RORO-527861 format. One record per residue: residue number from 1; y negated, z negated, x negated of N, C-alpha, C in turn. Coordinates in steps of 0.1 Angstrom, whole numbers. Layout:
N
(atom NUM, (Y, Z, X), (Y, Z, X), (Y, Z, X))
...
This chain:
348
(atom 1, (12, 0, -8), (0, 0, 0), (-12, 0, -9))
(atom 2, (-23, 7, -4), (-35, 8, -12), (-42, -6, -11))
(atom 3, (-48, -9, -22), (-55, -22, -22), (-67, -22, -13))
(atom 4, (-72, -33, -9), (-83, -34, 1), (-95, -26, -3))
(atom 5, (-99, -28, -16), (-111, -22, -21), (-111, -7, -20))
(atom 6, (-99, -1, -22), (-99, 14, -21), (-100, 18, -7))
(atom 7, (-93, 11, 2), (-94, 14, 16), (-109, 13, 21))
(atom 8, (-115, 3, 16), (-129, 1, 20), (-138, 12, 14))
(atom 9, (-136, 16, 2), (-144, 27, -4), (-142, 39, 4))
(atom 10, (-130, 42, 8), (-127, 54, 16), (-135, 54, 29))
(atom 11, (-135, 43, 36), (-142, 43, 49), (-157, 42, 47))
(atom 12, (-162, 36, 36), (-176, 36, 33), (-181, 51, 31))
(atom 13, (-173, 59, 24), (-176, 73, 22), (-177, 80, 36))
(atom 14, (-168, 77, 45), (-168, 83, 58), (-181, 78, 66))
(atom 15, (-184, 65, 64), (-195, 59, 71), (-208, 66, 66))
(atom 16, (-210, 69, 54), (-221, 76, 49), (-222, 90, 55))
(atom 17, (-210, 97, 56), (-210, 111, 61), (-212, 111, 76))
(atom 18, (-208, 101, 83), (-208, 103, 98), (-217, 93, 105))
(atom 19, (-222, 83, 98), (-230, 73, 104), (-222, 63, 112))
(atom 20, (-210, 60, 108), (-202, 50, 115), (-206, 36, 110))
(atom 21, (-205, 26, 119), (-208, 13, 115), (-203, 3, 125))
(atom 22, (-200, -9, 121), (-196, -20, 129), (-207, -23, 139))
(atom 23, (-205, -24, 152), (-215, -27, 161), (-210, -37, 171))
(atom 24, (-219, -43, 178), (-215, -52, 189), (-210, -44, 200))
(atom 25, (-197, -46, 204), (-191, -39, 214), (-192, -46, 228))
(atom 26, (-197, -39, 237), (-198, -44, 251), (-185, -40, 258))
(atom 27, (-177, -50, 262), (-164, -47, 266), (-163, -43, 281))
(atom 28, (-173, -37, 286), (-171, -31, 300), (-163, -19, 299))
(atom 29, (-163, -12, 287), (-154, 0, 285), (-140, -5, 285))
(atom 30, (-131, 5, 287), (-116, 2, 287), (-109, 11, 277))
(atom 31, (-97, 8, 274), (-88, 16, 265), (-74, 15, 270))
(atom 32, (-66, 24, 264), (-52, 24, 267), (-44, 34, 258))
(atom 33, (-31, 33, 259), (-23, 24, 267), (-22, 10, 259))
(atom 34, (-17, 0, 266), (-14, -12, 259), (-4, -10, 248))
(atom 35, (-6, -15, 236), (2, -12, 225), (1, -23, 214))
(atom 36, (11, -23, 205), (10, -33, 194), (-3, -31, 186))
(atom 37, (-9, -42, 181), (-21, -41, 173), (-19, -46, 159))
(atom 38, (-28, -41, 150), (-27, -45, 136), (-40, -49, 131))
(atom 39, (-40, -54, 118), (-53, -58, 112), (-56, -50, 100))
(atom 40, (-68, -51, 95), (-72, -43, 84), (-63, -46, 72))
(atom 41, (-59, -59, 70), (-51, -63, 59), (-36, -60, 61))
(atom 42, (-32, -58, 73), (-18, -56, 76), (-17, -44, 86))
(atom 43, (-17, -31, 80), (-16, -19, 89), (-2, -18, 94))
(atom 44, (-1, -6, 101), (12, -4, 108), (22, 2, 98))
(atom 45, (35, 1, 102), (46, 6, 94), (50, 20, 100))
(atom 46, (43, 26, 109), (46, 39, 115), (33, 45, 119))
(atom 47, (34, 58, 123), (22, 65, 127), (17, 60, 141))
(atom 48, (6, 55, 141), (-1, 51, 154), (-16, 52, 152))
(atom 49, (-23, 56, 162), (-37, 58, 160), (-45, 46, 167))
(atom 50, (-56, 42, 159), (-66, 33, 164), (-60, 21, 171))
(atom 51, (-53, 13, 163), (-47, 1, 168), (-51, -11, 160))
(atom 52, (-60, -9, 150), (-65, -20, 142), (-76, -27, 149))
(atom 53, (-76, -40, 150), (-86, -47, 158), (-98, -52, 151))
(atom 54, (-97, -52, 137), (-108, -58, 129), (-113, -49, 119))
(atom 55, (-114, -36, 122), (-120, -26, 112), (-134, -31, 109))
(atom 56, (-138, -33, 96), (-151, -39, 93), (-162, -29, 95))
(atom 57, (-159, -17, 98), (-170, -7, 99), (-171, -1, 113))
(atom 58, (-160, -3, 121), (-160, 3, 135), (-158, -8, 145))
(atom 59, (-151, -19, 141), (-148, -30, 150), (-134, -27, 155))
(atom 60, (-132, -30, 168), (-119, -28, 174), (-117, -13, 176))
(atom 61, (-107, -8, 168), (-106, 7, 169), (-100, 12, 182))
(atom 62, (-95, 3, 190), (-90, 8, 203), (-101, 14, 212))
(atom 63, (-113, 10, 209), (-125, 16, 216), (-129, 28, 207))
(atom 64, (-123, 39, 210), (-124, 50, 200), (-137, 58, 201))
(atom 65, (-145, 56, 212), (-157, 64, 214), (-169, 55, 215))
(atom 66, (-180, 59, 209), (-193, 52, 209), (-204, 63, 209))
(atom 67, (-216, 58, 212), (-227, 68, 211), (-240, 60, 207))
(atom 68, (-250, 68, 203), (-263, 62, 200), (-274, 73, 203))
(atom 69, (-286, 69, 203), (-297, 79, 204), (-296, 88, 192))
(atom 70, (-297, 101, 194), (-295, 110, 183), (-307, 110, 173))
(atom 71, (-318, 105, 177), (-330, 104, 168), (-329, 91, 160))
(atom 72, (-320, 82, 163), (-319, 70, 155), (-309, 72, 143))
(atom 73, (-314, 72, 131), (-305, 74, 120), (-296, 62, 117))
(atom 74, (-299, 51, 123), (-291, 38, 120), (-278, 39, 127))
(atom 75, (-267, 39, 120), (-254, 39, 126), (-251, 25, 133))
(atom 76, (-259, 15, 130), (-257, 2, 137), (-260, 3, 152))
(atom 77, (-266, 14, 156), (-269, 15, 170), (-258, 21, 178))
(atom 78, (-247, 24, 172), (-235, 29, 179), (-230, 18, 189))
(atom 79, (-227, 22, 201), (-222, 13, 211), (-214, 20, 221))
(atom 80, (-205, 13, 228), (-198, 19, 239), (-203, 16, 252))
(atom 81, (-216, 11, 253), (-223, 9, 265), (-238, 11, 262))
(atom 82, (-243, 22, 266), (-257, 26, 262), (-266, 28, 274))
(atom 83, (-278, 23, 272), (-288, 26, 283), (-295, 39, 280))
(atom 84, (-297, 47, 290), (-302, 60, 287), (-315, 63, 296))
(atom 85, (-323, 73, 291), (-335, 76, 299), (-335, 92, 300))
(atom 86, (-343, 97, 309), (-344, 111, 311), (-349, 118, 298))
(atom 87, (-343, 129, 295), (-347, 137, 283), (-341, 132, 270))
(atom 88, (-334, 121, 270), (-329, 116, 258), (-317, 124, 253))
(atom 89, (-315, 125, 240), (-303, 132, 234), (-295, 122, 227))
(atom 90, (-282, 122, 229), (-273, 112, 224), (-263, 118, 214))
(atom 91, (-259, 111, 204), (-248, 115, 195), (-236, 107, 199))
(atom 92, (-226, 114, 204), (-213, 108, 209), (-203, 110, 198))
(atom 93, (-196, 99, 194), (-187, 99, 183), (-173, 94, 187))
(atom 94, (-163, 101, 183), (-149, 96, 184), (-143, 94, 170))
(atom 95, (-139, 82, 168), (-133, 78, 155), (-118, 79, 156))
(atom 96, (-112, 86, 146), (-97, 86, 146), (-92, 81, 133))
(atom 97, (-81, 73, 134), (-76, 66, 122), (-61, 65, 124))
(atom 98, (-53, 71, 115), (-38, 69, 115), (-36, 56, 107))
(atom 99, (-31, 46, 115), (-30, 32, 110), (-18, 30, 101))
(atom 100, (-10, 40, 98), (2, 38, 90), (-2, 34, 76))
(atom 101, (6, 25, 70), (3, 21, 56), (3, 33, 47))
(atom 102, (-6, 32, 37), (-8, 44, 28), (4, 47, 20))
(atom 103, (11, 36, 16), (22, 38, 7), (34, 45, 13))
(atom 104, (34, 46, 27), (45, 53, 34), (43, 68, 34))
(atom 105, (31, 73, 31), (27, 87, 31), (31, 94, 44))
(atom 106, (28, 88, 55), (31, 93, 68), (19, 102, 73))
(atom 107, (22, 114, 77), (12, 123, 81), (13, 126, 96))
(atom 108, (3, 124, 104), (3, 127, 118), (2, 142, 119))
(atom 109, (9, 148, 128), (9, 163, 130), (3, 167, 143))
(atom 110, (-4, 178, 143), (-10, 184, 155), (-19, 173, 162))
(atom 111, (-27, 167, 153), (-36, 156, 158), (-48, 163, 165))
(atom 112, (-51, 158, 177), (-61, 165, 185), (-70, 154, 192))
(atom 113, (-83, 158, 193), (-93, 150, 200), (-99, 157, 212))
(atom 114, (-99, 150, 223), (-105, 156, 235), (-114, 146, 242))
(atom 115, (-125, 150, 246), (-135, 141, 253), (-138, 147, 267))
(atom 116, (-136, 138, 277), (-139, 142, 291), (-152, 136, 295))
(atom 117, (-162, 144, 296), (-176, 140, 300), (-176, 139, 315))
(atom 118, (-185, 130, 321), (-186, 130, 335), (-193, 142, 341))
(atom 119, (-188, 147, 352), (-193, 160, 358), (-203, 157, 369))
(atom 120, (-204, 145, 374), (-213, 142, 384), (-226, 135, 380))
(atom 121, (-232, 128, 389), (-244, 121, 386), (-243, 107, 391))
(atom 122, (-251, 98, 385), (-251, 84, 389), (-259, 76, 380))
(atom 123, (-260, 63, 383), (-267, 53, 374), (-258, 47, 364))
(atom 124, (-245, 49, 365), (-235, 44, 356), (-224, 54, 355))
(atom 125, (-224, 61, 344), (-214, 72, 341), (-204, 68, 330))
(atom 126, (-192, 74, 330), (-183, 70, 320), (-177, 83, 314))
(atom 127, (-175, 83, 300), (-168, 93, 293), (-155, 88, 287))
(atom 128, (-145, 96, 286), (-132, 92, 281), (-128, 101, 269))
(atom 129, (-124, 94, 258), (-120, 102, 246), (-105, 99, 244))
(atom 130, (-98, 110, 241), (-83, 110, 239), (-80, 114, 225))
(atom 131, (-71, 107, 218), (-66, 111, 205), (-51, 112, 206))
(atom 132, (-45, 124, 202), (-31, 126, 204), (-25, 132, 191))
(atom 133, (-12, 130, 189), (-5, 137, 178), (10, 138, 182))
(atom 134, (16, 148, 177), (30, 151, 181), (40, 139, 177))
(atom 135, (37, 133, 166), (46, 123, 160), (40, 109, 159))
(atom 136, (30, 106, 168), (25, 93, 168), (31, 84, 179))
(atom 137, (29, 71, 178), (34, 62, 188), (24, 51, 191))
(atom 138, (18, 52, 203), (21, 62, 214), (16, 76, 211))
(atom 139, (21, 85, 219), (17, 99, 217), (2, 102, 219))
(atom 140, (-4, 94, 227), (-18, 95, 230), (-25, 82, 232))
(atom 141, (-37, 80, 227), (-45, 68, 230), (-58, 73, 235))
(atom 142, (-65, 64, 243), (-77, 68, 249), (-86, 56, 251))
(atom 143, (-99, 58, 253), (-108, 48, 256), (-120, 54, 263))
(atom 144, (-127, 45, 270), (-139, 50, 277), (-152, 43, 272))
(atom 145, (-163, 49, 275), (-176, 43, 272), (-185, 45, 283))
(atom 146, (-195, 37, 285), (-205, 37, 296), (-218, 42, 292))
(atom 147, (-224, 50, 301), (-238, 54, 300), (-245, 49, 313))
(atom 148, (-256, 41, 310), (-263, 35, 322), (-277, 39, 322))
(atom 149, (-282, 41, 334), (-297, 44, 336), (-302, 37, 348))
(atom 150, (-316, 36, 348), (-322, 29, 359), (-323, 38, 372))
(atom 151, (-321, 51, 370), (-320, 60, 381), (-309, 70, 378))
(atom 152, (-305, 77, 389), (-294, 87, 387), (-297, 97, 377))
(atom 153, (-286, 101, 369), (-288, 111, 358), (-275, 118, 357))
(atom 154, (-276, 129, 349), (-264, 137, 345), (-264, 138, 330))
(atom 155, (-252, 141, 324), (-250, 143, 310), (-247, 158, 308))
(atom 156, (-254, 164, 299), (-252, 178, 296), (-248, 180, 281))
(atom 157, (-236, 185, 279), (-231, 188, 266), (-240, 198, 259))
(atom 158, (-244, 196, 246), (-252, 205, 239), (-242, 215, 232))
(atom 159, (-242, 228, 236), (-233, 237, 230), (-235, 239, 215))
(atom 160, (-224, 240, 208), (-225, 243, 194), (-228, 230, 185))
(atom 161, (-228, 219, 192), (-231, 206, 184), (-219, 199, 179))
(atom 162, (-207, 203, 182), (-195, 195, 178), (-192, 197, 163))
(atom 163, (-189, 186, 156), (-185, 187, 142), (-174, 177, 139))
(atom 164, (-167, 180, 129), (-157, 171, 123), (-161, 167, 110))
(atom 165, (-161, 154, 107), (-164, 148, 94), (-154, 138, 89))
(atom 166, (-150, 140, 77), (-141, 130, 70), (-148, 128, 56))
(atom 167, (-141, 120, 48), (-146, 118, 34), (-145, 131, 26))
(atom 168, (-137, 141, 31), (-134, 153, 23), (-140, 165, 30))
(atom 169, (-145, 164, 42), (-148, 176, 50), (-159, 174, 60))
(atom 170, (-167, 184, 61), (-177, 185, 72), (-176, 199, 77))
(atom 171, (-173, 201, 90), (-171, 215, 95), (-174, 215, 110))
(atom 172, (-178, 226, 115), (-181, 228, 129), (-168, 229, 137))
(atom 173, (-168, 224, 149), (-157, 225, 159), (-161, 233, 171))
(atom 174, (-152, 238, 178), (-155, 245, 190), (-159, 236, 201))
(atom 175, (-166, 242, 211), (-170, 235, 223), (-158, 231, 232))
(atom 176, (-146, 235, 228), (-134, 232, 235), (-131, 217, 234))
(atom 177, (-138, 210, 225), (-136, 196, 224), (-138, 188, 237))
(atom 178, (-146, 194, 246), (-148, 187, 259), (-140, 194, 270))
(atom 179, (-131, 202, 266), (-122, 209, 276), (-108, 205, 273))
(atom 180, (-101, 214, 265), (-87, 212, 262), (-85, 204, 250))
(atom 181, (-95, 201, 242), (-94, 194, 230), (-94, 203, 218))
(atom 182, (-96, 197, 206), (-96, 205, 193), (-87, 198, 183))
(atom 183, (-82, 206, 174), (-74, 200, 163), (-84, 194, 153))
(atom 184, (-80, 183, 147), (-87, 176, 136), (-78, 174, 124))
(atom 185, (-84, 170, 113), (-76, 168, 101), (-84, 162, 90))
(atom 186, (-77, 157, 80), (-84, 151, 68), (-91, 161, 60))
(atom 187, (-84, 171, 56), (-89, 182, 47), (-93, 195, 54))
(atom 188, (-86, 197, 65), (-89, 209, 73), (-87, 205, 88))
(atom 189, (-93, 212, 97), (-90, 209, 111), (-76, 216, 116))
(atom 190, (-66, 212, 109), (-52, 218, 111), (-43, 208, 118))
(atom 191, (-48, 196, 122), (-39, 186, 129), (-33, 176, 119))
(atom 192, (-34, 177, 106), (-28, 168, 97), (-37, 157, 93))
(atom 193, (-33, 144, 96), (-41, 132, 93), (-32, 122, 86))
(atom 194, (-35, 119, 73), (-27, 110, 66), (-30, 95, 70))
(atom 195, (-20, 86, 68), (-22, 72, 71), (-31, 66, 60))
(atom 196, (-40, 58, 65), (-50, 50, 56), (-64, 54, 61))
(atom 197, (-73, 44, 60), (-87, 46, 64), (-94, 57, 55))
(atom 198, (-89, 59, 43), (-95, 69, 34), (-94, 83, 41))
(atom 199, (-84, 85, 49), (-82, 98, 55), (-86, 99, 70))
(atom 200, (-93, 88, 74), (-97, 88, 88), (-109, 98, 89))
(atom 201, (-114, 100, 101), (-125, 109, 104), (-131, 106, 117))
(atom 202, (-141, 115, 120), (-148, 114, 133), (-152, 127, 138))
(atom 203, (-151, 128, 151), (-156, 140, 158), (-168, 136, 166))
(atom 204, (-179, 143, 164), (-191, 140, 172), (-198, 152, 177))
(atom 205, (-205, 150, 188), (-213, 161, 194), (-225, 154, 201))
(atom 206, (-234, 162, 206), (-246, 157, 213), (-245, 160, 228))
(atom 207, (-251, 151, 236), (-253, 153, 250), (-267, 150, 253))
(atom 208, (-272, 157, 264), (-286, 154, 268), (-286, 148, 282))
(atom 209, (-295, 138, 283), (-296, 131, 296), (-307, 138, 305))
(atom 210, (-303, 140, 317), (-312, 147, 327), (-313, 138, 339))
(atom 211, (-325, 134, 343), (-327, 127, 355), (-323, 136, 367))
(atom 212, (-315, 131, 376), (-311, 139, 387), (-322, 142, 397))
(atom 213, (-325, 155, 399), (-335, 159, 408), (-331, 157, 422))
(atom 214, (-337, 147, 429), (-334, 145, 443), (-342, 155, 452))
(atom 215, (-335, 163, 460), (-342, 173, 468), (-352, 166, 477))
(atom 216, (-364, 172, 478), (-374, 167, 486), (-371, 169, 501))
(atom 217, (-373, 159, 509), (-370, 160, 523), (-378, 171, 529))
(atom 218, (-372, 179, 538), (-379, 190, 545), (-379, 188, 560))
(atom 219, (-390, 187, 566), (-390, 186, 581), (-402, 193, 587))
(atom 220, (-400, 200, 598), (-411, 208, 604), (-407, 212, 618))
(atom 221, (-417, 214, 626), (-416, 220, 639), (-419, 235, 636))
(atom 222, (-409, 244, 638), (-411, 257, 634), (-417, 267, 644))
(atom 223, (-412, 267, 656), (-418, 276, 666), (-414, 271, 680))
(atom 224, (-423, 272, 690), (-421, 269, 704), (-421, 282, 712))
(atom 225, (-410, 284, 718), (-409, 296, 726), (-409, 292, 741))
(atom 226, (-417, 299, 749), (-418, 296, 764), (-415, 309, 772))
(atom 227, (-409, 307, 783), (-406, 318, 792), (-410, 314, 806))
(atom 228, (-419, 323, 812), (-424, 320, 826), (-414, 326, 836))
(atom 229, (-410, 318, 846), (-402, 322, 856), (-410, 322, 869))
(atom 230, (-404, 325, 880), (-411, 326, 893), (-414, 312, 898))
(atom 231, (-423, 311, 907), (-428, 298, 913), (-433, 288, 903))
(atom 232, (-440, 293, 893), (-446, 285, 883), (-436, 277, 874))
(atom 233, (-424, 281, 874), (-414, 275, 865), (-414, 280, 851))
(atom 234, (-415, 271, 841), (-415, 275, 827), (-403, 269, 820))
(atom 235, (-397, 277, 811), (-386, 273, 803), (-391, 272, 788))
(atom 236, (-389, 260, 782), (-394, 258, 768), (-382, 256, 758))
(atom 237, (-383, 261, 746), (-373, 259, 736), (-380, 258, 722))
(atom 238, (-377, 247, 715), (-384, 245, 702), (-374, 245, 691))
(atom 239, (-377, 252, 680), (-369, 253, 668), (-375, 244, 657))
(atom 240, (-366, 238, 649), (-372, 229, 639), (-363, 229, 626))
(atom 241, (-368, 223, 615), (-360, 222, 603), (-360, 207, 599))
(atom 242, (-348, 202, 595), (-347, 188, 591), (-335, 187, 581))
(atom 243, (-338, 185, 568), (-328, 184, 558), (-332, 176, 546))
(atom 244, (-323, 173, 537), (-325, 165, 525), (-330, 151, 528))
(atom 245, (-324, 145, 538), (-327, 131, 541), (-336, 130, 554))
(atom 246, (-340, 141, 560), (-348, 141, 572), (-339, 144, 584))
(atom 247, (-341, 136, 595), (-333, 139, 607), (-343, 138, 619))
(atom 248, (-340, 146, 629), (-348, 146, 642), (-345, 133, 650))
(atom 249, (-355, 126, 654), (-353, 114, 662), (-358, 114, 676))
(atom 250, (-369, 123, 679), (-375, 124, 692), (-383, 136, 694))
(atom 251, (-383, 141, 706), (-391, 153, 710), (-400, 149, 722))
(atom 252, (-413, 151, 721), (-422, 148, 732), (-427, 162, 737))
(atom 253, (-425, 164, 750), (-430, 176, 756), (-443, 173, 764))
(atom 254, (-454, 178, 760), (-467, 176, 767), (-470, 190, 773))
(atom 255, (-469, 190, 786), (-470, 203, 793), (-484, 208, 796))
(atom 256, (-494, 200, 792), (-508, 204, 794), (-514, 201, 807))
(atom 257, (-506, 196, 816), (-511, 193, 830), (-511, 178, 833))
(atom 258, (-510, 170, 822), (-510, 156, 824), (-495, 150, 824))
(atom 259, (-486, 159, 823), (-472, 154, 823), (-466, 154, 809))
(atom 260, (-461, 143, 804), (-455, 142, 791), (-441, 137, 792))
(atom 261, (-431, 143, 786), (-417, 139, 787), (-413, 135, 773))
(atom 262, (-406, 124, 771), (-401, 120, 758), (-386, 120, 759))
(atom 263, (-380, 127, 750), (-365, 128, 749), (-361, 134, 736))
(atom 264, (-348, 137, 734), (-344, 143, 722), (-340, 158, 724))
(atom 265, (-343, 163, 736), (-339, 176, 739), (-348, 186, 733))
(atom 266, (-343, 197, 727), (-351, 207, 722), (-353, 219, 732))
(atom 267, (-348, 217, 744), (-351, 226, 755), (-355, 218, 767))
(atom 268, (-364, 224, 775), (-369, 217, 787), (-375, 227, 797))
(atom 269, (-375, 223, 809), (-381, 231, 820), (-392, 223, 827))
(atom 270, (-401, 230, 832), (-412, 223, 839), (-418, 233, 850))
(atom 271, (-421, 227, 861), (-428, 235, 872), (-442, 230, 874))
(atom 272, (-451, 238, 873), (-466, 235, 875), (-469, 234, 889))
(atom 273, (-478, 225, 893), (-483, 224, 906), (-493, 234, 910))
(atom 274, (-501, 239, 901), (-512, 248, 903), (-511, 260, 894))
(atom 275, (-517, 271, 899), (-518, 282, 890), (-528, 279, 879))
(atom 276, (-527, 286, 867), (-536, 284, 857), (-530, 286, 843))
(atom 277, (-538, 285, 833), (-534, 286, 819), (-533, 272, 812))
(atom 278, (-521, 269, 806), (-519, 256, 801), (-515, 257, 786))
(atom 279, (-518, 247, 778), (-513, 246, 764), (-502, 236, 764))
(atom 280, (-490, 241, 760), (-478, 232, 758), (-478, 227, 744))
(atom 281, (-476, 214, 742), (-475, 209, 728), (-462, 201, 727))
(atom 282, (-453, 204, 717), (-442, 196, 714), (-444, 188, 702))
(atom 283, (-442, 175, 702), (-444, 167, 691), (-430, 162, 686))
(atom 284, (-426, 166, 675), (-413, 162, 669), (-414, 150, 660))
(atom 285, (-406, 140, 662), (-406, 128, 653), (-393, 129, 645))
(atom 286, (-395, 127, 632), (-384, 128, 622), (-383, 114, 615))
(atom 287, (-370, 111, 612), (-368, 99, 603), (-365, 105, 589))
(atom 288, (-375, 102, 580), (-374, 107, 566), (-371, 96, 557))
(atom 289, (-358, 94, 554), (-354, 83, 545), (-360, 70, 550))
(atom 290, (-359, 68, 563), (-364, 55, 568), (-378, 54, 572))
(atom 291, (-386, 65, 570), (-400, 66, 573), (-402, 76, 584))
(atom 292, (-410, 72, 594), (-413, 81, 606), (-423, 91, 602))
(atom 293, (-420, 104, 605), (-429, 115, 603), (-430, 124, 615))
(atom 294, (-441, 131, 617), (-443, 139, 629), (-448, 153, 626))
(atom 295, (-444, 162, 634), (-450, 176, 633), (-450, 182, 647))
(atom 296, (-459, 191, 650), (-461, 197, 663), (-461, 212, 663))
(atom 297, (-458, 217, 675), (-459, 231, 678), (-466, 233, 691))
(atom 298, (-474, 244, 693), (-481, 246, 706), (-479, 261, 710))
(atom 299, (-480, 263, 723), (-479, 276, 729), (-487, 276, 742))
(atom 300, (-494, 287, 745), (-501, 288, 758), (-493, 296, 768))
(atom 301, (-494, 292, 781), (-487, 298, 791), (-496, 300, 804))
(atom 302, (-495, 311, 811), (-503, 313, 823), (-493, 314, 834))
(atom 303, (-495, 306, 845), (-486, 307, 857), (-494, 310, 869))
(atom 304, (-489, 317, 879), (-496, 320, 891), (-486, 322, 902))
(atom 305, (-491, 321, 915), (-482, 323, 926), (-484, 337, 931))
(atom 306, (-474, 345, 932), (-476, 359, 937), (-483, 360, 950))
(atom 307, (-492, 370, 952), (-499, 372, 964), (-491, 382, 972))
(atom 308, (-488, 379, 985), (-480, 388, 993), (-488, 400, 997))
(atom 309, (-482, 412, 998), (-489, 424, 1002), (-495, 424, 1016))
(atom 310, (-507, 431, 1018), (-513, 431, 1032), (-506, 441, 1040))
(atom 311, (-502, 437, 1053), (-495, 446, 1062), (-505, 451, 1072))
(atom 312, (-509, 464, 1073), (-518, 470, 1083), (-511, 472, 1096))
(atom 313, (-519, 471, 1108), (-514, 474, 1121), (-511, 489, 1123))
(atom 314, (-501, 492, 1131), (-497, 506, 1133), (-507, 514, 1142))
(atom 315, (-512, 526, 1138), (-522, 534, 1145), (-515, 545, 1152))
(atom 316, (-518, 547, 1166), (-512, 558, 1174), (-520, 571, 1173))
(atom 317, (-514, 581, 1168), (-521, 594, 1166), (-519, 603, 1178))
(atom 318, (-529, 613, 1180), (-527, 622, 1192), (-515, 631, 1190))
(atom 319, (-510, 635, 1202), (-498, 643, 1202), (-502, 657, 1198))
(atom 320, (-494, 663, 1190), (-498, 676, 1184), (-487, 686, 1185))
(atom 321, (-478, 685, 1196), (-467, 694, 1197), (-471, 707, 1203))
(atom 322, (-462, 717, 1206), (-465, 730, 1211), (-471, 730, 1226))
(atom 323, (-465, 720, 1234), (-470, 719, 1247), (-485, 715, 1248))
(atom 324, (-488, 705, 1239), (-502, 701, 1238), (-511, 712, 1234))
(atom 325, (-507, 721, 1225), (-515, 732, 1221), (-517, 742, 1232))
(atom 326, (-507, 744, 1240), (-508, 753, 1252), (-518, 749, 1262))
(atom 327, (-517, 735, 1265), (-527, 730, 1275), (-541, 731, 1270))
(atom 328, (-543, 729, 1258), (-557, 731, 1253), (-561, 745, 1254))
(atom 329, (-552, 754, 1251), (-556, 769, 1252), (-559, 773, 1266))
(atom 330, (-551, 768, 1276), (-553, 771, 1290), (-566, 766, 1295))
(atom 331, (-569, 754, 1292), (-582, 748, 1296), (-593, 756, 1291))
(atom 332, (-592, 760, 1278), (-603, 768, 1272), (-604, 782, 1279))
(atom 333, (-593, 788, 1283), (-594, 801, 1290), (-600, 800, 1303))
(atom 334, (-597, 790, 1311), (-603, 788, 1324), (-618, 786, 1323))
(atom 335, (-622, 778, 1314), (-636, 776, 1312), (-643, 788, 1308))
(atom 336, (-637, 797, 1301), (-643, 810, 1297), (-644, 819, 1309))
(atom 337, (-634, 819, 1318), (-635, 827, 1330), (-646, 824, 1339))
(atom 338, (-648, 810, 1341), (-659, 806, 1349), (-672, 810, 1344))
(atom 339, (-673, 809, 1331), (-686, 813, 1324), (-688, 827, 1326))
(atom 340, (-678, 835, 1325), (-679, 850, 1326), (-683, 854, 1340))
(atom 341, (-677, 847, 1350), (-681, 850, 1364), (-695, 847, 1367))
(atom 342, (-699, 836, 1362), (-713, 832, 1365), (-723, 841, 1358))
(atom 343, (-719, 846, 1347), (-728, 855, 1339), (-729, 868, 1346))
(atom 344, (-718, 872, 1352), (-719, 885, 1359), (-727, 884, 1371))
(atom 345, (-726, 873, 1379), (-733, 871, 1391), (-748, 870, 1388))
(atom 346, (-751, 864, 1378), (-765, 862, 1374), (-772, 876, 1371))
(atom 347, (-765, 884, 1365), (-770, 897, 1361), (-771, 906, 1374))
(atom 348, (-763, 904, 1384), (-764, 913, 1395), (-775, 908, 1405))
C-alpha cells in the first residue's frame, strides 16, 4: 500500500487542477446504495467507488457531487446544498475515486460518470450523479445535491463546458455527460481508473440559473354581440379572455334602461318596455390570483314596435260593361234626334 504522504500528494495535485476541497457538507442530500465504508488510512481490498468517509480534501466521498459559484476561485465553496440566484453560473463537480488499495493494482474498467439535472422548475431542485464500472462493487454508486432559491428557477446546462481532470490529464468531455454518461479515466477517458487517490479524478461542467418567468395573467372583455328580435326582445352574448391565473367570477348586464342583472352567464335576453336606442354594458369581474379585477364591453341597440299597415275602405266604381255603353249611346242618339227636329221646325 502506498504511504499516506504519497496518497496525499496525489490528491493535492488533483485539488490544484480541479479546485477540490474539503467543505462542510449539508446532509440534506442523499447517496446510495448502502455499502461498506472505508477510511483514508484503511482503503478497500477490492474495487469500489467513493466509499471512504474521511477524505481530507473531499469529505465523505459517498456524496459524489458538489457545486459552487463559477466565479468563486476558492474550492472551499464546494457544497452539496447551494443557494442560487437568477443569472448565476455554477460549477458542478463529480469526484470519482477507486478506493482499492494501491498495492493491489486493481483497475476499474469502463468507468462512467453520468449526471441527471432537474428538468423542471422550483425553489428546491436536485441533481443526481452516478459513477459506474463493469467490475466495481457495487456496480454503480450515486448521490444527490440540492439547489435552493428564494423564487422558482430552472437550471440550464452550458453546452461544451464539460471537462475531465486528473493529476495526469485535462480534457474536454462531450455533453452526453448529462444524458447517457461519459467514460472517464486516469490517463485517458477510456474507462480505466486505478485504485488509489493519486489516480482519482473529477468531471465538472457549468450550469446557469434562470428565474422562472411566471406568465402574466391575462383578462379582458373582448366583444359584446347583440341581436334584435321582434317585440323589443334583444339577445346578448359576451366573449372574454381569462388565463394564466385569471378566472371569470361574475358578469353584470346593464341593459341601459335601468335594469341591471348580476350573474355568471355570458349570454342573456332582455325585453325593453319602450322603443328607443339603448347602450348595453357588460361588466366582467375576474379573480386574478386572489385580486378582483374588472373589464367592460358596450354595444348600442335600437328597438321599436312595428307599425301595422293602413287599410283603406273599398271604393265602388261605375259599371263599364257592353250594356252600359249601349245605354249611353241610345240616350245620346235620342237627344240628338230631338235637337234635330227642333232645329228643322225653327227654320220652317
